[in-house]
KEKE-3310 file (N, C-alpha, C; in steps of 0.2 Angstrom, whole numbers, plus 5000, padded with zeros to 4 digits):
npx = (5587:5587:5600:5603:5597:5603:5616:5615:5618:5615:5608:5601:5609:5607:5593:5590:5596:5588:5575:5578:5580:5568:5559:5562:5557:5543:5541:5544:5535:5523:5523:5518:5516:5510:5499:5505:5518:5522:5520:5530:5541:5542:5535:5528:5538:5547:5544:5531:5534:5536:5528:5524:5538:5541:5531:5535:5548:5543:5537:5549:5557:5548:5548:5562:5563:5555:5561:5573:5569:5564:5551:5538:5524:5507:5500:5509:5514:5505:5507:5509:5522:5527:5518:5514:5525:5527:5515:5515:5526:5520:5507:5509:5517:5508:5496:5501:5503:5490:5484:5491:5487:5474:5474:5481:5472:5461:5468:5470:5457:5451:5443:5428:5427:5417:5407:5407:5402:5399:5412:5419:5413:5417:5431:5432:5427:5436:5447:5444:5440:5449:5461:5467:5472:5483:5493:5494:5488:5481:5490:5496:5484:5482:5494:5493:5483:5490:5500:5493:5489:5500:5506:5499:5502:5516:5517:5511:5519:5530:5528:5524:5531:5531:5518:5510:5514:5511:5497:5493:5495:5486:5474:5474:5472:5459:5453:5454:5445:5433:5433:5431:5418:5411:5417:5420:5429:5434:5434:5442:5454:5459:5459:5469:5471:5475:5488:5494:5499:5512:5518:5519:5527:5539:5542:5543:5555:5564:5565:5570:5581:5595:5595:5589:5600:5607:5598:5587:5575:5572:5575:5566:5554:5556:5555:5542:5535:5539:5535:5522:5519:5524:5515:5502:5504:5510:5506:5493:5486:5472:5469:5458:5456:5466:5463:5462:5473:5484:5498:5503:5498:5495:5503:5514:5520:5529:5540:5544:5548:5559:5567:5570:5576:5588:5594:5597:5608:5619:5622:5634:5644:5638:5638:5652:5656:5648:5650:5651:5639:5631:5623:5613:5607:5602:5592:5584:5580:5572:5561:5547:5543:5547:5538:5526:5529:5529:5515:5509:5516:5512:5499:5488:5497:5502:5492:5493:5507:5505:5499:5508:5523:5536:5537:5525:5519:5526:5525:5521:5531:5544:5557:5558:5558:5570:5571:5559:5562:5573:5568:5557:5564:5573:5564:5557:5567:5573:5561:5560:5571:5569:5558:5562:5571:5564:5555:5564:5568:5556:5553:5564:5562:5550:5543:5549)
npy = (5549:5554:5555:5542:5538:5546:5541:5529:5519:5522:5511:5497:5484:5471:5470:5470:5458:5449:5451:5446:5432:5429:5432:5422:5412:5414:5411:5398:5393:5394:5385:5369:5360:5346:5345:5335:5335:5348:5347:5338:5346:5355:5367:5378:5384:5390:5393:5398:5409:5421:5432:5437:5441:5451:5460:5465:5470:5480:5489:5493:5499:5509:5517:5521:5528:5538:5545:5548:5557:5567:5569:5577:5577:5571:5573:5576:5565:5562:5571:5575:5573:5564:5553:5551:5545:5533:5527:5526:5517:5505:5504:5506:5495:5485:5488:5486:5472:5467:5471:5463:5450:5450:5451:5438:5430:5431:5426:5413:5409:5411:5421:5427:5434:5437:5441:5454:5462:5453:5449:5460:5463:5452:5454:5466:5461:5451:5459:5468:5460:5449:5454:5450:5436:5427:5417:5423:5436:5444:5452:5465:5473:5472:5478:5491:5496:5495:5504:5516:5516:5516:5529:5533:5523:5526:5539:5537:5527:5534:5544:5538:5525:5512:5511:5512:5501:5490:5493:5492:5479:5473:5478:5472:5458:5460:5463:5451:5444:5450:5448:5435:5433:5442:5444:5437:5424:5428:5442:5444:5440:5450:5461:5473:5474:5464:5463:5474:5473:5466:5476:5486:5480:5480:5494:5496:5488:5496:5507:5501:5494:5494:5493:5480:5472:5468:5460:5446:5446:5445:5432:5425:5429:5423:5409:5408:5410:5399:5388:5390:5388:5375:5368:5371:5366:5353:5346:5346:5356:5367:5383:5395:5409:5412:5404:5405:5406:5402:5400:5412:5421:5432:5427:5422:5434:5437:5428:5432:5445:5442:5436:5447:5455:5447:5447:5461:5462:5458:5468:5476:5467:5463:5476:5479:5469:5471:5471:5457:5452:5459:5454:5447:5457:5465:5457:5457:5471:5471:5463:5465:5466:5454:5446:5450:5445:5431:5429:5430:5420:5408:5410:5415:5414:5401:5392:5396:5392:5378:5375:5377:5374:5363:5363:5362:5350:5348:5357:5356:5348:5345:5345:5355:5367:5374:5381:5388:5397:5404:5410:5418:5427:5433:5439:5448:5456:5462:5469:5477:5485:5491:5498:5508:5515:5521:5528:5537:5544:5550:5559:5567:5573:5580:5596:5608)
npz = (5514:5501:5499:5498:5486:5476:5476:5470:5455:5438:5432:5439:5441:5447:5448:5434:5430:5437:5432:5419:5422:5427:5417:5408:5416:5414:5401:5401:5410:5403:5394:5387:5399:5408:5422:5431:5427:5430:5444:5447:5443:5453:5452:5459:5467:5459:5445:5446:5453:5446:5443:5456:5460:5450:5453:5465:5462:5454:5463:5470:5460:5456:5467:5467:5455:5457:5468:5462:5452:5460:5464:5471:5481:5478:5466:5457:5452:5442:5432:5414:5409:5417:5420:5407:5400:5406:5404:5390:5388:5393:5386:5372:5366:5371:5364:5351:5352:5354:5342:5333:5338:5335:5321:5318:5323:5314:5303:5306:5307:5319:5322:5314:5299:5291:5300:5306:5316:5327:5328:5332:5344:5351:5351:5359:5371:5375:5376:5386:5397:5398:5393:5382:5371:5373:5385:5401:5399:5407:5414:5408:5409:5423:5428:5423:5431:5444:5441:5441:5454:5462:5465:5476:5486:5487:5492:5504:5511:5511:5520:5532:5535:5542:5547:5535:5528:5536:5538:5524:5521:5529:5524:5512:5516:5520:5508:5501:5509:5506:5492:5491:5492:5484:5472:5456:5448:5435:5435:5446:5442:5433:5440:5448:5462:5469:5468:5474:5487:5485:5477:5487:5497:5489:5489:5503:5504:5497:5506:5518:5515:5518:5532:5533:5530:5541:5547:5551:5545:5531:5528:5537:5531:5518:5523:5528:5516:5508:5516:5515:5501:5500:5509:5503:5490:5491:5502:5504:5510:5510:5508:5515:5511:5501:5490:5476:5462:5471:5472:5469:5478:5492:5504:5497:5493:5503:5501:5488:5491:5498:5489:5479:5488:5491:5478:5477:5486:5479:5471:5470:5466:5453:5447:5446:5437:5425:5412:5409:5412:5404:5392:5399:5407:5397:5392:5403:5403:5392:5396:5397:5383:5379:5386:5380:5368:5370:5373:5361:5354:5361:5360:5348:5338:5339:5333:5320:5317:5319:5308:5298:5299:5304:5318:5323:5327:5338:5348:5361:5366:5377:5371:5362:5370:5372:5360:5360:5370:5365:5353:5358:5366:5357:5348:5357:5362:5350:5346:5357:5356:5343:5345:5355:5348:5338:5345:5351:5340:5336:5347:5346:5334:5336:5339:5351)
capx = (5584:5589:5607:5603:5595:5608:5622:5614:5620:5609:5605:5601:5610:5604:5586:5589:5597:5583:5570:5579:5579:5561:5555:5563:5552:5537:5541:5544:5528:5517:5524:5513:5517:5504:5499:5509:5525:5523:5521:5537:5546:5541:5534:5526:5544:5551:5540:5525:5536:5538:5524:5526:5544:5540:5527:5539:5552:5539:5537:5555:5559:5544:5551:5568:5563:5552:5566:5578:5566:5563:5544:5535:5517:5504:5497:5515:5515:5501:5509:5510:5529:5529:5514:5514:5531:5525:5509:5518:5530:5516:5502:5511:5518:5503:5492:5504:5502:5483:5483:5494:5483:5467:5476:5482:5465:5458:5472:5469:5450:5448:5437:5424:5428:5410:5402:5411:5399:5401:5419:5421:5411:5421:5437:5431:5425:5442:5452:5442:5439:5454:5467:5469:5471:5488:5493:5496:5485:5479:5496:5496:5479:5483:5500:5491:5480:5495:5504:5489:5488:5507:5508:5496:5506:5522:5516:5509:5524:5536:5527:5523:5533:5529:5511:5508:5516:5506:5490:5492:5495:5480:5469:5475:5468:5452:5451:5453:5439:5428:5433:5429:5410:5408:5421:5421:5436:5436:5435:5447:5460:5461:5460:5476:5472:5478:5496:5496:5504:5518:5521:5520:5533:5544:5543:5546:5562:5568:5565:5573:5586:5601:5593:5588:5606:5609:5592:5585:5568:5571:5575:5560:5549:5557:5553:5535:5532:5541:5531:5515:5519:5525:5509:5497:5506:5512:5504:5486:5482:5468:5468:5451:5456:5470:5462:5463:5480:5487:5505:5504:5494:5498:5509:5520:5524:5535:5545:5546:5551:5566:5571:5572:5581:5594:5597:5600:5614:5624:5622:5640:5647:5636:5640:5659:5657:5642:5651:5650:5632:5627:5617:5607:5604:5598:5586:5580:5577:5567:5557:5540:5542:5547:5532:5521:5530:5526:5508:5508:5519:5508:5492:5485:5502:5503:5488:5496:5513:5503:5497:5513:5529:5537:5536:5517:5517:5531:5525:5520:5536:5549:5563:5558:5557:5575:5569:5554:5565:5577:5564:5554:5569:5576:5559:5556:5573:5573:5555:5561:5576:5566:5553:5565:5574:5558:5552:5569:5568:5550:5554:5569:5559:5544:5545:5549)
capy = (5545:5557:5553:5535:5537:5549:5536:5523:5520:5523:5505:5493:5478:5465:5469:5468:5451:5446:5452:5441:5426:5427:5432:5415:5407:5415:5408:5391:5391:5394:5379:5364:5355:5344:5346:5331:5337:5354:5345:5335:5351:5360:5374:5384:5387:5395:5395:5402:5415:5426:5438:5440:5445:5457:5466:5468:5474:5486:5494:5495:5504:5515:5522:5523:5533:5544:5548:5551:5563:5572:5570:5579:5578:5565:5575:5577:5558:5561:5575:5572:5572:5558:5547:5549:5541:5526:5524:5524:5511:5500:5504:5506:5488:5481:5489:5482:5465:5466:5471:5457:5444:5450:5449:5431:5426:5431:5422:5406:5407:5412:5426:5426:5440:5438:5443:5459:5465:5448:5448:5466:5462:5447:5457:5470:5457:5448:5464:5471:5455:5444:5457:5447:5429:5423:5416:5429:5442:5449:5456:5472:5477:5473:5482:5498:5498:5495:5510:5521:5516:5516:5535:5533:5519:5529:5545:5534:5524:5538:5548:5533:5518:5506:5511:5511:5494:5485:5494:5490:5471:5471:5479:5466:5453:5462:5463:5444:5442:5453:5445:5428:5432:5447:5445:5430:5422:5431:5449:5444:5438:5456:5467:5474:5475:5458:5464:5480:5471:5465:5483:5489:5477:5482:5500:5495:5486:5502:5511:5498:5489:5494:5490:5473:5468:5465:5457:5440:5447:5442:5425:5423:5430:5417:5403:5408:5409:5392:5384:5391:5385:5368:5366:5371:5363:5346:5343:5345:5361:5371:5390:5398:5415:5412:5398:5407:5408:5401:5401:5419:5425:5437:5424:5421:5440:5437:5425:5437:5451:5440:5435:5453:5458:5444:5450:5467:5461:5456:5473:5479:5462:5464:5482:5478:5464:5472:5469:5450:5451:5463:5451:5445:5463:5468:5453:5460:5477:5469:5458:5466:5464:5446:5444:5450:5440:5424:5429:5429:5413:5403:5411:5415:5412:5394:5389:5397:5388:5371:5373:5379:5372:5356:5364:5362:5344:5347:5363:5353:5343:5348:5346:5362:5372:5379:5385:5393:5402:5408:5414:5424:5432:5437:5443:5453:5460:5466:5473:5482:5490:5495:5503:5513:5519:5525:5533:5543:5548:5554:5564:5572:5577:5584:5603:5609)
capz = (5508:5495:5498:5496:5479:5472:5476:5466:5448:5434:5431:5445:5437:5450:5446:5427:5429:5440:5427:5414:5425:5429:5411:5406:5420:5411:5395:5403:5414:5399:5389:5387:5404:5412:5430:5434:5426:5434:5451:5448:5443:5459:5448:5463:5470:5455:5439:5448:5457:5442:5443:5462:5460:5445:5456:5471:5458:5452:5469:5472:5455:5456:5472:5465:5450:5460:5471:5457:5449:5465:5463:5478:5480:5475:5460:5452:5448:5436:5426:5408:5408:5421:5419:5400:5398:5409:5400:5383:5389:5394:5381:5365:5364:5372:5358:5345:5353:5353:5335:5330:5340:5331:5314:5318:5324:5307:5298:5308:5308:5326:5321:5308:5295:5288:5305:5309:5322:5332:5329:5336:5351:5355:5352:5364:5377:5376:5378:5393:5403:5398:5391:5375:5370:5375:5392:5405:5396:5412:5417:5406:5412:5430:5428:5422:5438:5449:5440:5444:5462:5465:5468:5483:5490:5488:5496:5511:5514:5513:5526:5538:5532:5545:5547:5529:5526:5540:5536:5517:5521:5532:5519:5507:5518:5520:5501:5500:5512:5501:5485:5491:5491:5479:5465:5453:5446:5429:5437:5451:5438:5430:5445:5450:5469:5473:5467:5477:5493:5482:5476:5494:5500:5485:5491:5509:5503:5496:5512:5523:5512:5522:5539:5532:5529:5548:5550:5549:5543:5524:5529:5540:5526:5514:5526:5528:5509:5506:5520:5512:5495:5502:5512:5498:5484:5491:5508:5504:5513:5506:5512:5514:5508:5495:5486:5469:5461:5477:5472:5467:5482:5497:5507:5492:5492:5507:5497:5482:5494:5500:5482:5477:5493:5490:5472:5478:5490:5474:5466:5469:5461:5446:5444:5444:5431:5421:5405:5408:5413:5400:5389:5404:5409:5391:5391:5408:5401:5387:5398:5395:5376:5379:5389:5375:5362:5372:5373:5354:5353:5364:5359:5341:5333:5339:5328:5313:5317:5319:5301:5293:5299:5307:5325:5324:5331:5344:5352:5368:5368:5380:5367:5358:5374:5371:5354:5362:5374:5361:5349:5361:5369:5351:5345:5362:5362:5344:5347:5362:5353:5338:5348:5358:5343:5334:5350:5352:5334:5336:5352:5344:5328:5339:5341:5358)
cpx = (5586:5596:5608:5602:5600:5614:5621:5616:5614:5605:5606:5602:5607:5597:5585:5591:5591:5577:5571:5578:5572:5556:5556:5558:5545:5536:5540:5537:5522:5518:5519:5515:5510:5505:5504:5516:5526:5524:5528:5542:5546:5540:5532:5532:5548:5547:5535:5527:5537:5534:5524:5532:5544:5536:5531:5545:5549:5539:5543:5558:5555:5546:5557:5568:5560:5557:5571:5575:5563:5555:5541:5528:5513:5502:5503:5516:5510:5502:5510:5517:5531:5525:5513:5519:5529:5520:5511:5522:5526:5511:5504:5513:5512:5497:5494:5502:5495:5481:5485:5490:5477:5469:5477:5476:5461:5461:5470:5462:5447:5443:5434:5424:5421:5405:5406:5409:5400:5408:5422:5419:5415:5428:5437:5431:5432:5447:5450:5442:5445:5461:5470:5468:5477:5489:5496:5493:5483:5484:5496:5490:5480:5489:5498:5487:5485:5499:5500:5488:5495:5508:5505:5500:5513:5522:5515:5515:5530:5535:5526:5525:5530:5521:5508:5509:5511:5499:5488:5491:5488:5474:5469:5471:5461:5449:5450:5447:5433:5427:5431:5421:5408:5412:5422:5428:5438:5438:5441:5454:5463:5462:5467:5477:5476:5486:5498:5501:5511:5522:5523:5526:5539:5546:5546:5553:5566:5570:5570:5579:5592:5600:5592:5594:5609:5603:5590:5578:5567:5571:5569:5554:5550:5554:5546:5532:5534:5537:5524:5514:5520:5518:5503:5498:5507:5509:5496:5482:5478:5466:5461:5451:5460:5470:5463:5470:5484:5494:5507:5501:5499:5504:5515:5524:5530:5541:5548:5550:5559:5570:5574:5578:5588:5598:5600:5607:5620:5625:5630:5645:5645:5638:5648:5660:5651:5644:5650:5643:5628:5621:5611:5603:5600:5592:5581:5576:5571:5561:5549:5538:5542:5541:5526:5522:5528:5519:5506:5510:5514:5500:5490:5491:5503:5499:5491:5502:5511:5501:5503:5520:5530:5536:5529:5516:5521:5530:5524:5526:5542:5556:5563:5557:5563:5574:5564:5557:5569:5573:5560:5559:5572:5570:5558:5561:5573:5567:5557:5566:5573:5562:5556:5569:5569:5556:5557:5569:5562:5550:5559:5566:5553:5547:5544:5543)
cpy = (5548:5555:5546:5534:5540:5545:5530:5524:5520:5517:5501:5486:5471:5464:5467:5461:5447:5446:5446:5434:5424:5428:5425:5410:5408:5411:5400:5389:5390:5388:5374:5358:5353:5345:5342:5333:5343:5352:5342:5340:5356:5367:5379:5387:5391:5397:5400:5409:5421:5432:5441:5444:5451:5462:5469:5472:5481:5491:5497:5501:5510:5520:5525:5529:5539:5548:5552:5558:5568:5574:5571:5580:5573:5567:5575:5570:5558:5567:5572:5570:5565:5552:5546:5545:5534:5523:5522:5518:5505:5499:5503:5498:5483:5482:5485:5474:5463:5466:5465:5450:5444:5448:5441:5427:5426:5427:5415:5404:5408:5417:5426:5433:5442:5441:5448:5462:5460:5448:5454:5466:5457:5449:5461:5466:5454:5453:5466:5466:5450:5447:5454:5440:5425:5422:5422:5436:5447:5454:5463:5476:5478:5478:5489:5500:5499:5502:5516:5522:5517:5523:5536:5529:5523:5535:5542:5531:5528:5543:5544:5526:5512:5505:5509:5504:5489:5486:5491:5482:5469:5473:5474:5460:5454:5461:5456:5441:5444:5450:5438:5427:5436:5447:5438:5430:5426:5439:5449:5443:5445:5462:5467:5474:5470:5459:5470:5478:5469:5472:5486:5486:5479:5489:5500:5493:5491:5506:5508:5493:5489:5491:5482:5469:5465:5462:5450:5440:5444:5435:5422:5424:5424:5411:5403:5407:5402:5387:5384:5387:5377:5365:5365:5367:5355:5343:5343:5351:5366:5378:5392:5405:5415:5406:5399:5409:5408:5403:5408:5424:5429:5433:5423:5428:5441:5434:5429:5442:5448:5438:5441:5456:5454:5446:5456:5467:5460:5462:5476:5474:5463:5470:5482:5474:5465:5470:5461:5449:5455:5460:5449:5452:5466:5463:5455:5466:5476:5464:5459:5464:5457:5443:5444:5446:5433:5424:5427:5422:5407:5404:5410:5412:5404:5390:5390:5393:5381:5370:5374:5375:5366:5357:5362:5356:5343:5353:5361:5349:5347:5349:5352:5368:5377:5384:5390:5399:5407:5412:5419:5429:5436:5441:5449:5458:5465:5471:5479:5488:5494:5500:5509:5518:5523:5530:5539:5547:5553:5560:5569:5576:5581:5591:5604:5613)
cpz = (5502:5493:5495:5488:5474:5471:5472:5459:5444:5433:5437:5442:5440:5448:5438:5426:5432:5435:5421:5416:5425:5422:5407:5409:5417:5405:5396:5406:5409:5393:5391:5392:5407:5419:5433:5433:5430:5442:5452:5447:5448:5457:5453:5466:5466:5448:5441:5451:5453:5443:5450:5462:5455:5449:5462:5467:5456:5457:5470:5466:5454:5461:5470:5460:5452:5464:5467:5454:5454:5465:5470:5477:5476:5468:5455:5449:5442:5431:5420:5407:5412:5419:5411:5397:5400:5405:5393:5383:5389:5388:5374:5363:5365:5366:5352:5346:5352:5346:5331:5332:5336:5324:5314:5319:5318:5303:5300:5309:5315:5327:5315:5305:5292:5293:5309:5316:5328:5333:5334:5343:5355:5356:5358:5371:5379:5379:5385:5398:5403:5396:5385:5375:5373:5382:5395:5403:5401:5415:5415:5409:5420:5432:5428:5428:5443:5448:5442:5451:5465:5468:5475:5488:5492:5493:5504:5514:5515:5519:5532:5535:5535:5546:5541:5526:5530:5538:5529:5517:5524:5528:5514:5509:5518:5513:5499:5503:5508:5495:5485:5490:5486:5472:5462:5450:5440:5431:5442:5447:5435:5434:5448:5458:5472:5472:5471:5483:5490:5481:5482:5497:5496:5488:5498:5509:5502:5502:5517:5521:5516:5529:5539:5532:5536:5551:5547:5546:5535:5524:5532:5535:5521:5516:5526:5521:5507:5510:5517:5506:5496:5504:5507:5492:5484:5497:5509:5508:5509:5510:5510:5510:5501:5491:5478:5468:5467:5477:5470:5472:5488:5501:5503:5491:5497:5504:5492:5485:5496:5494:5480:5482:5492:5483:5473:5482:5485:5469:5465:5465:5454:5443:5442:5438:5426:5414:5404:5408:5408:5396:5393:5406:5403:5390:5397:5406:5395:5389:5397:5388:5375:5381:5384:5369:5364:5372:5365:5352:5355:5363:5352:5337:5333:5334:5321:5312:5316:5311:5296:5293:5304:5315:5327:5329:5337:5349:5360:5370:5371:5376:5363:5363:5373:5365:5356:5366:5370:5356:5352:5364:5363:5349:5350:5362:5356:5344:5351:5359:5348:5340:5351:5353:5340:5339:5351:5346:5334:5341:5349:5338:5330:5341:5348:5360)
residu = (MET:GLN:ASN:GLN:SER:THR:MET:ARG:SER:LYS:ARG:VAL:TYR:SER:LEU:ASP:CYS:LEU:LYS:ALA:ILE:PHE:ILE:LEU:MET:VAL:VAL:ILE:THR:HIS:PHE:SER:PHE:THR:ASP:GLU:GLN:ARG:HIS:ARG:LEU:LEU:ALA:PRO:PHE:TRP:LEU:ASP:LEU:ALA:VAL:PRO:VAL:PHE:MET:VAL:MET:THR:GLY:TYR:THR:PHE:PHE:LEU:SER:ALA:GLU:ARG:ALA:GLN:ILE:SER:GLY:PHE:LEU:LYS:HIS:PHE:ASP:ARG:SER:VAL:LEU:GLY:LYS:LYS:LEU:THR:ARG:VAL:LEU:LEU:PRO:TYR:CYS:ILE:CYS:LEU:ALA:ALA:GLU:VAL:LEU:LEU:LEU:PHE:LEU:THR:GLY:GLY:LEU:ASP:VAL:HIS:ALA:LEU:LYS:VAL:SER:ALA:ARG:SER:VAL:LEU:TYR:SER:THR:VAL:PHE:TYR:GLY:GLY:TRP:GLY:PRO:GLY:SER:TYR:TYR:PRO:LEU:ALA:PHE:LEU:GLN:VAL:LEU:LEU:CYS:ALA:PRO:LEU:LEU:TYR:VAL:SER:ILE:LYS:LYS:MET:PRO:LEU:VAL:ALA:THR:VAL:SER:GLY:LEU:GLY:LEU:ALA:VAL:LEU:TYR:GLU:VAL:PHE:ALA:ARG:THR:TYR:ILE:ASP:ASP:ALA:LEU:TYR:ARG:ILE:LEU:GLY:PHE:ARG:HIS:LEU:PRO:PHE:VAL:LEU:LEU:GLY:MET:ALA:LEU:TYR:MET:TYR:GLU:LYS:ARG:LEU:ARG:ALA:SER:TYR:LEU:PRO:HIS:LEU:ALA:ALA:ALA:VAL:GLY:LEU:LEU:PHE:LEU:GLY:ALA:THR:GLY:TYR:LEU:GLY:TYR:SER:PRO:ARG:LEU:PHE:TYR:ARG:TRP:THR:SER:ARG:SER:LEU:PRO:VAL:ALA:LEU:LEU:ALA:PHE:ALA:VAL:VAL:TRP:TRP:ALA:LEU:GLN:HIS:GLU:SER:PHE:LEU:ALA:ARG:HIS:HIS:ARG:VAL:PHE:ARG:PRO:LEU:CYS:GLU:ILE:GLY:GLN:ALA:SER:TYR:HIS:ILE:PHE:LEU:SER:GLN:MET:LEU:PHE:TYR:GLY:PRO:LEU:GLN:ALA:LEU:VAL:GLN:LYS:GLN:ILE:TRP:LEU:CYS:ASN:ARG:VAL:GLY:ASN:TYR:ARG:VAL:LEU:PRO:ALA:ALA:LEU:LEU:LEU:ASN:CYS:LEU:VAL:GLY:TYR:LEU:TRP:PHE:ARG:ALA:GLU:ASN:TYR:LEU:LEU:ARG:ARG:PHE:ARG:ALA:ALA:ARG:PRO:ALA)
# end
């Protein structure tokens, strides 16, 4: 396994490109489509697949980075030098996004500046239970939980790959049984446990990637996921366990697993032509910041835009979707580059 990790190039171009494609899906899915339009667009098969694919990629890249860093032992994952960098990459831009959301809400009248105690309470409540105000605000909170649980998954699957994978998926089903009775929708939305099977499958993909090349398992997994989405989205089937966020539930993890596996099969081609695909790769590297940008764009910023410029009356119109894509990609990319530059300067200036 160590030989496998050292042979990999510094960047996994296939995953960068896949991140770019699916962060565009995030921006599109949060556009003002009606349920009928989403149905006609077959949204469950591509737009709703973004978070499942990102979580599978999270498992894969977590395992990859741990192998490269030669992290041995469960507690080593929580060293300041390891966990601190990961938390900084997640929390710093997220806190900036939350601060911008609060500021925009004050500017647009969403928070009462004359009732600071009430406003502070509402800000805290929205942050803790909703992750913010923009669409997809649960994701950073869920991702932080996944980040803290991932070391346990990594240690387990490295020692007992098959047992850990099967047991983890079984526990995920039991969690859904428990959540059906004891966890309401608001709490279920922000808990990261429902994403752990996706992360687990991403780690399993790293372990078995070469073996799967001669196997029909990824194709079978894709078929199961597609059948589930077709049955629930278009044939009227109502599952008893996966009735909440159905198009992002555990059965869809199989399809996301297959999508990431398929992308990895094109790694050598993308690596050879990485100059051609460089713009797409850079969008992928900035995907988290683009996600936060769209939270602002579709959340508090939308109300401000509606009062100020011509876009206000056309935000829900599909004809401005390209503008939304371009704007969020540009803002997120510049934010990502500026943040990296400032962090490098800060670390270089900090005494050893």
